[in-house]
MARDONU-282764 format. One line per 2 residues: their letters; for each residue z, x, y of N, C-alpha, C. Coordinates in pm, whole numbers, padded with zeros to 5 digits, m for minus. Atoms other than C-alpha are relative to their C-alpha. Last residue first. Layout:
BEGIN
a) Z/X/Y/Z/X/Y/Z/X/Y | ...;
//
This chain:
BEGIN
xx) m00040/00123/m00077/17800/13857/12072/00126/m00043/m00038 | m00015/00134/00097/17770/14218/11908/00032/m00108/00113;
xx) m00139/00039/00013/17628/14497/12137/m00005/m00128/m00085 | m00048/m00010/00160/17273/14616/12036/00144/m00014/m00009;
xx) 00069/00034/00114/17194/14652/12421/00038/00040/m00146 | 00058/m00102/00037/17482/14669/12660/m00105/m00057/m00117;
xx) m00043/m00037/00120/17568/14348/12865/m00077/00123/m00097 | 00123/00015/00107/17494/14375/13198/00042/00015/m00129;
xx) 00014/m00130/00072/17818/14346/13426/m00118/m00041/m00111 | m00025/00024/00146/17800/14094/13667/m00005/00100/m00051;
xx) 00101/00016/00063/17847/14222/14037/00012/m00030/m00149 | 00062/m00105/00072/18193/14181/14143/m00121/m00035/m00062;
xx) m00043/m00069/00117/18261/13898/14382/m00049/00130/m00051 | m00021/m00140/00006/18144/13708/14689/00080/00021/m00131;
xx) 00125/m00069/00065/17997/13336/14661/00043/00149/m00023 | 00089/00050/00130/18259/13197/14866/m00111/00088/m00026;
xx) 00100/00113/m00070/18451/13435/15097/m00072/m00043/m00126 | m00067/00081/m00069/18773/13626/14940/m00072/m00113/00040;
xx) 00014/00124/00057/18624/13819/14663/00080/m00134/00063 | 00135/m00013/00035/18569/14180/14818/m00022/m00174/m00051;
xx) m00025/00133/00077/18951/14121/14949/m00177/m00014/00006 | m00153/00041/00061/19021/14486/15081/m00008/m00113/m00087;
xx) m00074/m00104/00057/18668/14606/15158/00123/m00011/m00050 | 00083/m00010/00108/18510/14268/15260/00036/00112/m00070;
xx) m00033/00090/00133/18837/14223/15459/m00101/m00006/m00119 | m00150/m00017/00043/18806/14538/15662/m00003/m00098/m00121;
xx) 00003/m00126/00090/18435/14503/15730/00111/00037/m00052 | 00061/00016/00135/18475/14164/15853/m00038/00112/m00081;
xx) m00066/00085/00060/18747/14260/16092/m00072/m00032/m00135 | m00112/m00056/00071/18551/14535/16217/00101/m00068/m00096;
xx) 00054/m00097/00101/18236/14360/16287/00104/00070/m00060 | 00084/00096/00103/18412/14054/16446/m00037/00082/m00116;
xx) m00123/00045/00090/18616/14295/16665/m00039/m00058/m00118 | m00041/m00091/00056/18315/14487/16787/00107/m00045/m00092;
xx) 00079/m00068/00136/18132/14149/16841/00055/00124/m00052 | m00004/00119/00110/18439/13978/17044/m00086/00058/m00117;
xx) m00129/m00003/00079/18496/14296/17251/m00001/m00088/m00122 | m00006/m00141/00085/18118/14340/17343/00125/m00011/m00071;
xx) 00078/00037/00093/18103/13951/17476/00000/00125/m00092 | m00060/00100/00103/18407/14025/17682/m00090/m00053/m00135;
xx) m00109/m00071/00065/18256/14348/17809/00077/m00117/m00083 | 00058/m00090/00131/17906/14164/17889/00141/00068/m00071;
xx) 00035/00052/00115/18112/13909/18100/m00044/00068/m00124 | 00108/00068/00003/18229/14182/18330/m00015/m00111/m00118;
xx) 00118/m00046/00070/18591/14271/18337/m00144/m00095/00015 | m00011/m00167/00075/18896/14261/18514/m00100/00076/m00064;
xx) 00082/m00115/m00031/18758/13977/18767/00031/00160/m00059 | m00077/m00115/m00068/19043/13766/18703/m00082/00111/00073;
xx) m00042/00064/m00118/18818/13487/18589/00075/00095/00088 | 00099/00024/m00072/18631/13730/18357/00056/m00070/00129;
xx) 00024/m00119/m00028/18939/13868/18189/m00100/m00015/00114 | m00105/m00062/m00097/19072/13504/18177/m00038/00125/00072;
xx) 00015/00054/m00136/18756/13389/18018/00063/00035/00079 | 00118/m00069/m00024/18809/13633/17706/m00045/m00063/00168;
xx) m00019/m00122/m00049/19180/13546/17689/m00119/00080/00056 | m00099/m00041/m00141/19134/13189/17687/m00010/00114/00058;
xx) 00083/00018/m00098/18825/13215/17419/00072/m00005/00155 | 00100/m00092/m00018/19040/13410/17204/m00090/m00029/00109;
xx) m00057/m00098/m00074/19333/13181/17239/m00118/00122/00034 | m00035/00009/m00141/19122/12887/17163/00059/00090/00093;
xx) 00148/00009/m00058/18966/13043/16856/00041/m00032/00138 | 00023/m00106/m00031/19332/13114/16752/m00135/00014/00056;
xx) m00082/m00063/m00120/19473/12768/16792/m00059/00148/00019 | 00011/00078/m00116/19162/12607/16584/00088/00077/00111;
xx) 00176/m00011/m00017/19147/12867/16305/m00028/m00061/00156 | 00013/m00134/m00034/19544/12881/16291/m00151/00042/00055;
xx) m00075/m00025/m00100/19561/12526/16270/m00022/00123/00076 | 00090/00068/m00083/19309/12497/15999/00043/00027/00141;
xx) 00120/m00062/00003/19502/12736/15793/m00085/m00040/00089 | m00046/m00091/m00081/19840/12564/15860/m00150/00092/00031;
xx) m00024/00044/m00117/19672/12228/15729/00058/00121/00119 | 00149/00021/m00075/19529/12382/15451/00046/m00034/00134;
xx) 00053/00125/00002/19878/12525/15339/m00118/m00040/00078 | m00074/00085/m00097/19908/12884/15325/m00065/m00144/m00013;
xx) m00035/00170/00037/19776/13039/15017/00054/m00082/00049 | m00137/00065/00037/19864/13391/15078/00022/m00152/m00039;
xx) m00069/m00104/00115/19510/13522/15099/00116/m00053/m00062 | 00074/00041/00111/19402/13247/15323/00034/00076/m00123;
xx) m00090/00143/00027/19722/13300/15570/m00122/m00071/m00113 | m00134/m00002/00059/19613/13666/15559/00030/m00132/m00033;
xx) 00011/m00066/00129/19255/13607/15658/00107/m00025/m00091 | 00108/00104/00082/19310/13388/15945/00019/00038/m00130;
xx) m00095/00086/00045/19608/13651/16092/m00078/m00117/m00131 | m00076/m00047/00121/19342/13921/16063/00109/m00119/m00071;
xx) 00074/00016/00137/19109/13708/16243/00059/00056/m00101 | 00050/00135/00041/19344/13628/16535/m00063/00016/m00146;
xx) m00117/00088/00051/19471/13979/16542/m00027/m00135/m00040 | m00033/m00075/00123/19124/14144/16581/00155/m00083/m00057;
xx) 00104/00046/00083/18987/13855/16831/00053/00090/m00150 | m00048/00130/00004/19319/13924/17075/m00086/m00046/m00145;
xx) m00123/00016/00059/19258/14298/17066/00038/m00159/m00057 | m00013/m00059/00117/18899/14265/17131/00121/00005/m00093;
xx) 00085/00079/00092/18934/14026/17390/m00020/00054/m00138 | m00043/00120/m00004/19206/14221/17567/m00071/m00104/m00092;
xx) m00092/m00031/00119/19052/14544/17509/00069/m00125/m00030 | m00114/00066/m00046/18707/14424/17668/00127/00011/m00094;
xx) m00045/00135/00001/18451/14674/17556/00143/m00061/00042 | 00096/00043/00143/18327/14835/17767/00057/00048/m00096;
xx) 00040/00162/00023/18561/14832/18097/m00037/m00025/m00111 | 00143/00024/00022/18759/15207/18151/m00026/m00186/m00025;
xx) 00018/m00009/00125/19108/15194/18332/m00151/m00044/m00042 | 00073/m00100/00018/19128/15207/18693/m00059/00068/m00131;
xx) m00025/m00079/00187/19236/14879/18741/m00084/00085/00040 | 00126/m00086/00030/19338/14740/19115/00005/00080/m00138;
xx) 00006/m00138/m00064/19632/14527/19093/m00146/00041/m00021 | m00058/m00081/00091/19555/14154/18972/m00012/00146/00089;
xx) m00143/00004/00037/19536/13833/19138/00051/00093/m00080 | m00107/00123/m00038/19150/13841/19156/00108/m00027/m00041;
xx) m00125/00038/00082/18915/14148/19111/00095/m00115/00096 | 00018/00109/00119/18560/14112/19242/00143/m00025/m00064;
xx) 00024/00123/m00052/18600/14298/19565/m00021/m00129/m00102 | m00108/00064/m00049/18757/14581/19384/m00009/m00129/00081;
xx) m00079/m00043/m00151/18451/14655/19208/00134/m00078/00062 | 00050/00089/m00119/18420/14565/18832/00070/00057/00130;
xx) m00028/00175/m00049/18538/14794/18598/m00048/m00009/00116 | m00093/00026/m00083/18363/15143/18520/00027/m00148/00024;
xx) 00045/00097/m00122/18188/15186/18182/00077/m00016/00090 | m00064/m00029/m00131/18266/15491/17974/m00079/m00081/00114;
xx) 00105/00070/m00087/18034/15400/17691/00075/00038/00157 | 00125/m00061/00036/18227/15666/17438/m00113/m00063/00099;
xx) 00048/m00147/m00015/18537/15659/17571/m00118/00002/m00002 | 00003/m00027/m00162/18565/15269/17607/m00013/00144/00025;
xx) 00139/00045/m00064/18433/15261/17237/00001/00017/00131 | 00118/m00095/00030/18708/15506/17103/m00101/m00058/00084;
xx) 00000/m00104/m00065/19004/15285/17274/m00133/00113/m00019 | 00056/00030/m00129/18859/14981/17121/00028/00138/00090;
xx) 00141/00004/00020/18852/15126/16755/m00033/m00029/00176 | 00021/m00151/m00022/19250/15212/16824/m00163/m00003/00001;
xx) m00069/m00064/m00109/19301/14833/16873/m00030/00124/00033 | 00082/00054/m00091/19076/14713/16605/00034/00046/00142;
xx) 00138/m00058/m00018/19249/14936/16370/m00096/m00027/00095 | m00015/m00145/m00059/19569/14790/16427/m00122/00085/00023;
xx) m00039/00031/m00134/19451/14435/16375/00026/00135/00083 | 00092/00115/m00067/19239/14494/16056/00027/00015/00164;
xx) 00154/m00057/00009/19370/14820/15932/m00064/m00087/00101 | 00011/m00111/m00072/19723/14748/15987/m00118/00076/00037;
xx) m00029/00005/m00155/19701/14400/15888/m00012/00131/00074 | 00107/00056/m00045/19543/14506/15562/00040/m00035/00149;
xx) 00082/m00112/m00029/19813/14754/15485/m00118/m00075/00085 | m00062/m00082/m00134/20074/14461/15540/m00120/00092/00041;
xx) 00037/00069/m00116/19845/14234/15312/00052/00069/00141 | 00139/m00004/m00001/19861/14494/15048/m00031/m00089/00115;
xx) 00028/m00119/m00062/20238/14529/15081/m00158/00032/00035 | 00140/00031/m00024/20317/14149/15046/m00050/00130/00057;
xx) 00055/m00106/00088/20672/14211/14940/m00138/m00025/m00024 | 00038/00093/00118/20829/13921/15140/m00088/00102/m00110;
xx) m00115/00056/00032/21007/14186/15370/m00017/m00098/m00120 | m00083/m00104/00098/20707/14387/15365/00110/m00067/m00058;
xx) 00062/m00029/00144/20506/14103/15518/00071/00095/m00114 | m00019/00105/00085/20766/14010/15762/m00072/m00006/m00128;
xx) m00106/m00024/00070/20755/14384/15899/00035/m00137/m00065 | 00012/m00129/00110/20361/14393/15918/00138/m00026/m00049;
xx) 00088/00029/00107/20385/14029/16112/m00004/00117/m00110 | m00057/00110/00075/20638/14146/16373/m00036/m00039/m00146;
xx) m00116/m00078/00044/20480/14484/16444/00079/m00106/m00120 | 00034/m00096/00092/20159/14293/16504/00096/00041/m00067;
xx) 00055/00070/00111/20298/14035/16727/m00020/00075/m00128 | m00120/00059/00047/20502/14314/16938/m00048/m00084/m00107;
xx) m00068/m00093/00075/20180/14522/16947/00111/m00096/m00044 | 00101/m00027/00115/19955/14212/17057/00092/00104/m00090;
xx) m00003/00121/00083/20237/14102/17316/m00074/00019/m00117 | m00138/m00005/00053/20243/14487/17465/m00003/m00134/m00112;
xx) m00056/m00117/00136/19861/14553/17452/00158/m00035/m00027 | m00033/m00177/m00068/19770/14239/17682/00052/00070/m00138;
xx) 00082/m00080/00043/19620/13908/17546/00028/00140/00020 | m00031/m00003/00155/19922/13703/17613/m00077/00089/m00058;
xx) m00132/m00072/00043/19918/13843/17966/00027/m00032/m00180 | 00033/m00164/m00011/19556/13745/18029/00115/00061/m00041;
xx) 00081/m00044/00129/19616/13393/17882/m00002/00147/00008 | m00089/00005/00140/19928/13326/18099/m00092/00051/m00105;
xx) m00090/m00109/m00022/19706/13440/18442/00105/00012/m00145 | 00079/m00075/m00001/19417/13216/18362/00113/00117/m00040;
xx) 00048/00020/00150/19653/12910/18283/m00060/00149/m00029 | m00125/m00005/00080/19839/12987/18615/m00042/00007/m00127;
xx) m00074/m00127/00003/19529/13055/18811/00088/00020/m00070 | m00040/m00050/00163/19335/12769/18680/00092/00127/00011;
xx) m00040/00106/00063/19262/12590/19038/00054/00019/m00152 | m00107/00109/m00097/19248/12853/19275/00060/m00104/m00094;
xx) m00112/m00069/m00038/18936/13032/19112/00088/m00100/00103 | m00126/00069/00034/18710/12777/18976/00132/00075/00061;
xx) m00024/00135/m00054/18408/12881/19159/00109/m00050/m00029 | m00047/m00017/m00127/18439/13242/19047/00032/m00161/00076;
xx) m00136/00012/00014/18362/13129/18687/00079/00013/00128 | m00013/00144/00061/17982/13058/18779/00163/m00043/m00012;
xx) m00001/00133/m00127/17977/13345/18999/00027/m00124/m00059 | m00115/m00035/m00083/18092/13588/18724/00005/m00082/00116;
xx) m00107/00075/00062/17835/13423/18481/00133/00024/00123 | m00003/00137/00003/17544/13499/18705/00134/m00065/m00046;
xx) m00034/00045/m00115/17654/13835/18786/00000/m00155/m00007 | m00158/m00008/m00084/17715/13945/18462/00017/m00063/00108;
xx) m00106/00070/00079/17390/13810/18321/00145/m00004/00051 | 00030/00125/m00054/17189/13963/18606/00068/m00107/m00089;
xx) m00044/00009/m00120/17342/14304/18526/m00013/m00143/00053 | m00105/00117/m00017/17296/14267/18167/00033/m00012/00131;
xx) 00099/00142/00024/16943/14476/18184/00114/m00098/m00010 | m00008/00070/m00124/17131/14805/18337/m00050/m00169/m00027;
xx) 00125/00015/m00076/17007/15029/18088/00008/m00103/00118 | 00010/m00112/m00069/17383/15091/17983/m00149/00027/00084;
xx) m00110/m00025/m00126/17448/14738/17946/m00042/00144/00034 | 00058/00035/m00124/17110/14712/17743/00072/m00017/00117;
xx) 00123/m00076/m00080/17211/14948/17499/m00073/m00057/00122 | m00035/m00140/m00069/17560/14831/17449/m00119/00074/00091;
xx) m00061/00027/m00095/17416/14467/17381/00056/00110/00072 | 00095/00088/m00133/17186/14561/17164/00074/m00004/00118;
xx) 00109/m00106/m00014/17430/14793/16950/m00095/m00049/00096 | m00079/m00073/m00105/17686/14490/16970/m00079/00135/00023;
xx) m00011/00067/m00148/17438/14258/16840/00079/00084/00074 | 00124/00028/m00066/17352/14501/16546/m00021/m00041/00155;
xx) 00035/m00129/m00078/17700/14576/16472/m00110/00004/00067 | m00113/m00014/m00132/17783/14181/16449/m00020/00148/00063;
xx) 00065/00050/m00107/17479/14168/16227/00075/m00013/00124 | 00106/m00033/m00047/17593/14420/15992/m00076/m00064/00124;
xx) m00017/m00164/m00073/17925/14309/15971/m00115/00056/00047 | m00074/00013/m00132/17833/13940/15905/00016/00127/00085;
xx) 00092/00055/m00112/17577/14033/15665/00078/m00027/00124 | 00113/m00131/m00046/17808/14257/15469/m00089/m00040/00085;
xx) m00060/m00073/m00078/18111/13981/15471/m00115/00113/00027 | m00019/00094/m00163/17900/13706/15348/00049/00103/00083;
xx) 00141/00058/m00039/17699/13855/15013/00045/m00067/00137 | m00071/00020/m00111/17962/14111/14949/m00101/m00074/00098;
xx) m00175/00009/m00002/17959/14179/14569/00017/m00050/00172 | m00065/00112/00100/17579/14076/14562/00141/00002/00019;
xx) 00033/00142/m00070/17491/14282/14883/00049/m00103/m00128 | m00067/00012/m00114/17675/14595/14695/m00006/m00129/00087;
xx) m00117/00033/00066/17500/14539/14358/00095/m00014/00128 | 00016/00140/00067/17167/14574/14524/00147/m00067/m00038;
xx) 00029/00062/m00103/17254/14874/14742/00020/m00149/m00037 | m00112/m00013/m00059/17363/15044/14410/00017/m00095/00124;
xx) m00079/00084/00088/17052/14942/14237/00141/m00015/00055 | 00043/00116/00006/16855/15079/14515/00086/m00094/m00058;
xx) m00055/00060/m00144/17036/15394/14530/m00037/m00155/00029 | m00157/00014/00021/16995/15435/14141/00053/m00050/00160;
xx) m00010/00117/00093/16614/15377/14186/00137/m00044/m00013 | 00051/00124/m00098/16582/15630/14483/00048/m00147/m00087;
xx) m00104/00017/m00085/16783/15888/14248/m00039/m00123/00082 | m00124/00045/00018/16572/15826/13971/00117/m00023/00107;
xx) m00006/00130/00045/16266/15873/14149/00121/m00066/m00037 | m00029/00076/m00123/16383/16211/14305/m00030/m00179/m00020;
xx) m00142/m00028/m00066/16445/16331/13968/00013/m00084/00132 | m00085/00082/00077/16114/16201/13841/00136/m00014/00065;
//
């Protein structure tokens, strides 16, 4: 009986959790499962054909988009992302939005830290020197892409904060459109310049999406439509 009650309590807890996070939980779990599948196939060499195909498609454009791609890859670097993050945290603290500042530290800053841990875990080498274009030889680890993961974490966290502080609808829409363009631009630039395999870029996006979704669901469980605390069942015999 004790084991049965424990299982029933666990099932009730999971049900309440799913009702409370009916959007952020599936988004997080879905992104995690996709990332795990991609990482598994990467380690088994099953994404090599995919990487080779996209690398060849992007390489055709080399020479015509050099300035744009170099600009995108520089924007998505560690220093610009760190400066932007520090500035936003400072601004949030100045306007007394401490919770939003904490969210930014966990969402954006945590995404950058998670990337370091994942790189060490998978230990994938960078593309060979003959694939690198306009960049010095790179010796750091490759999977997942730090530029893509950092940009996605920063953009995703910014979109959430603008929604939380009830920024004008036009500002929020612009942040989504421009942020999406920035994520795509940075990701494509890493493949264009031969700094990463396409699967590295996809892995960086999935890992960041899972992380930002998890942090958002934890700190703002009522942010997404239909999310919120599970309804409280009235006690038997209570007055109406």
